[in-house]
N, C-alpha and C positions, 0 to 999 in steps of 0.2 A: 312133241312130246309122245310119251307112251301109254301116259295118262289123259286119259280126255278133262276137262274144266267141273265138270262134275262131280270125277271124282279124285280133283287133287289133295283134298280132304283127311280123305279115309280109304286111298292104299300109296302103297311106295311111286316114285311115277317113272323109276326105276325098270322094278323091277315086277309092279302089277303088285303086289302081294297089301292080302287089308290090314287094317290093324284094328290090334286085335288083343286082352287081354294078355299076351306074349309075346308082343310083340307092338311096339309102340315106336310110333315115329314121330321125327324130329324134325321142322319149316330148316326148310335153305336160308342160312342168315343173312346171303346178299340179298333177295327178292320177298321173300315169304307166301310166295304165292304154288310153292309142293312143296312135299315132303317126302321124305327116305326112307327105309328100315334099319340103314347102316351106310357107317363110313365109305363105302366101299361098292353101295347103290351110288351113292352122292358121285364120284370119282370117276365112275363107267357110263354115269349120266351128263355130265358138263359136256361135254362134245357138242350135245347137241341144245343147251341149256342155257350157254355160256350167253350167246349174245339175249337170249331174253330175259337171265339172271341183271345182266347190266342197266344195260335198259330197262330196269323196272327197278335198278338198284339207285337209280340215278333221277328218277321220279320224284321216288321215295327218299333225297336225298335234299332234292329241292323246296317241298313241301314243308319240310324241316326247316332248310334255309332260309327261306325267304319268309315265313312265318313274321309279322311285325310281334315284336316284341313289347310287353309290357309296359316294359322300362328299362333305364340306361342299366350296364352293367354295376353299376355302383348303386344302382337301390332308393333308398327313402334315407333318410337320415335317422340317428336309431333314438333323437330326444324329440324332437318336433315331428317327426317322421311325414316330410314334405321335402318331396325330388334331389335327391342330390343334382348341386350343381354339372356338368359338366367335364367340368376344369377343374380337376381333384387338387391343382396347386394349389387355390385355393380352402382347403379344408385343411380338418387338421387330421393323422392317425395318430392314434393312444397305444401307443406301442402293448401299453400297462395289458388291457382285454382287443388286442387289435380291430377297436372299432374306427369310425372315420367322421369327423362330427363335421355340421354344414359349419361353415364360417358364420352365420347367424348363429346358431348355439356354444360354440368356442368367443362370440366376443361379447355374449350377455353372461357367457361363467366364467369370463373375466371380466366384467364389470361388479359384475354381484363383491366378487374378490374383495376390486374394489373397494366395494361401498362396508365390507367386515372387516376392510385394516389389511394390511400386511400380517400374514400372522395369525390371518383369523381361520376359521375353521374350515371356510372354502376354493382358501391361496390355496394355488398352484395344489389340485386336484383334481383328476381327468370328470370331465364333466356326464359321463357316463358312469366307471363302478368307482369313483370316489379316492379311487389310489394314487399316489400322489404320482404327480408327471418326471420323469427323466428330463433331469439339467441341464445333463452333460451328454457330449454325443457317449460317452464310455455305457452313461449307465442304458439311453438306449439302445445301444446293437443288446447288451445283457440279456434285454427284457423281450429284445428281438429275437433272438437264439433260443431262453428258456420253449418262447410258443412255437419256435419253426422246430423246432425238438420233441414237442407232440404233436407236430404233423397239421401247422394251422398254416391253411392255406398263403393270407395275408406276413405272414408274420414271414415262409420260406420263400412266396415275392420279395418283402423288402429286400430277406438276405443275399437273395440272385443281383439286388440291383448296387449291397454296396460288395457287390463281390465285382459286378463291373465295372464300379465305376472303380474298382482298385487295379480293374485290367487285367483280371485276373478271370478268361473266359469262358471259363472251359468248367470251374469254377459255379459263374453263375447263372452259366445253360445249366448245370446239373439243378441247381435251387428248381429256378423255371419254372425244370419241366418238372420235379418232383411236384408239386406246386401248380400248373398245368393239370398235370395226371389228377389232382382234388380237386378241380372245375375251375380254377382261378382266369374268369377273363384275358385281364392286364396279362397272363403272366402267359397264355396262349398269344395274344401279342405282339411284345415282348419279347419271343420264339421266330415268329412271323420275321420281325428285326433282326434277329443274327442271320435265319434263313438267306434272307436277303442280302446283304450285308458279311456276311457268311465268318460271322466276330466268334469265335471256337471253334466250327463248325463248317464241311464245305459249303457252299452254295447252294445251294435247294430249290427252285421256282414251286413244283409241288407239292413240299414242306411246306413253305413258303403260305400259301394258297391255304391247306387244308388246317396249319391253326388260325389263319386269317375270318375260315370257316369259323370253327367253334367260336370266339371272338367274338363275333359277330350273331352268332346262333344268342349269344350270354346278352346280346342289347350294347355291343361296346362298338358304338359310332364310327371311332377311325377305322376299325377293323372292315368294319359296314365303307364304308369310304374309301378305302384301297379296296374291296372288293369291287366297286365300281368301278375301279379304276383301272382294274387285269382287265376285268369286260368289255372296257373301255380298249383297253389296246391290240388286244382278240376281235376289235371290232361289233360285237358284240350287243348292243345297243341297247335295244330294250331288258336286257338282262341289267347292265348297269343304269337304267335308271330304275328298276325295282329295287335293287341295292341302297340308292341314295336315295328314292321316297322312303323308305325304310327309316336310314339316318335321320331325314327329316324329320320324319312322324317322330321326332328323341330330343328335336331342340335342336337338333347338329348344323348351324347356319351355313359351314361350309359348302356340308352338298349342295344346298339350300342352289346354289349357286349354279352349281354343274344342272343340278334339273332346270332352274333357270335357259340351264344352254340347253337342254335333252330337249325341251314344247319349243323354242328358235329352229330346232332343227327338223322340229314335229315328230320324235321318240318321244312324246305325254303329249295328252290332249291337255286341251282348255282345264274343264271340267277334272281332270287327275292334280293341276299344277296349282286350281284352286282350294279345292282338298287337300293337299298336301300345305300351304300356306297356311293356311284355320290350321291345322294338330299342329305346324311347326310354331305357330306364336303361339298355342294354348300349350304344348309342353315349355312353352318358357316360361306363363307364365304360371303356371304352376312351379318354378324353380322360383318362388319368388317371397317374402315374406317382410316387414318391417324392418327385421335385425340385418336377417340380408342387407338390403337394400345399405344400409347403413355401416355392418361389416365392410360395407365395399367399398362407402364414400372414403371409410377414413384410409384405407388400404391405400386406394388410389392416393390420396393427399399427402399421405409417407411416403410414396414414391414419385410423386411433385416433389417433394422438399430435398430429395438426395441427388 
């Protein structure tokens, strides 16, 4: 580099001009290590800087990628404020407000409605916003489309799923991409599946991994698990184990099997395995409540009757 380490923050890395009232230096977007006075200087300095920039950018990316999320991408139930179950299928989406309600709170609301009798004040209303719940598929789609029109990422994702189920992969991709651009982790995960399977787009491993990473950063445990599998395929077992441990800490049981396998192969220490086991159990316990246990028991009973 043409500027030494002590001058990088105050002078252009290419021409050496110092920052002043009339000259504003901008950091390199990749590494944030050096500054430039103009795009021209940045382009001229690129051949010298490219290797260091690429290495530092990768380090910065890993710092973000391997940071343990505080919770899964599903967050907390907006009613009971407990962490949402990782199985999204057991929770309920309210299309009126795009809130996802845990099974325990959904069950409690239905029980309260029953106590008030059919036609009572609470019957057929959203547990969160008290708007009438859509009872027909047409009403469900109408509610979702209204919220999608105002760029609600959850509604956009749901429209993407609807289009995918209809076989319109191009339309689904556009909705999912828009939801992903607005930060929806589930949309990022689904886009990774599109690029993996070539649905409406050409298969692209690089883009698949990018969307997996974006989803994993937001706490998507399946995306994190898949990243571990990608690293395992590439022979980078230490990175794979790190991904799986992060997923385990969020309560993902399938990743726990992978971490145990890494322990047997010597890629995870006994102390790290024990720590992961404790974190996994703590995450599972945090998702439990008497209401959820009751709702799960009823759901399992109904399944056994089919």
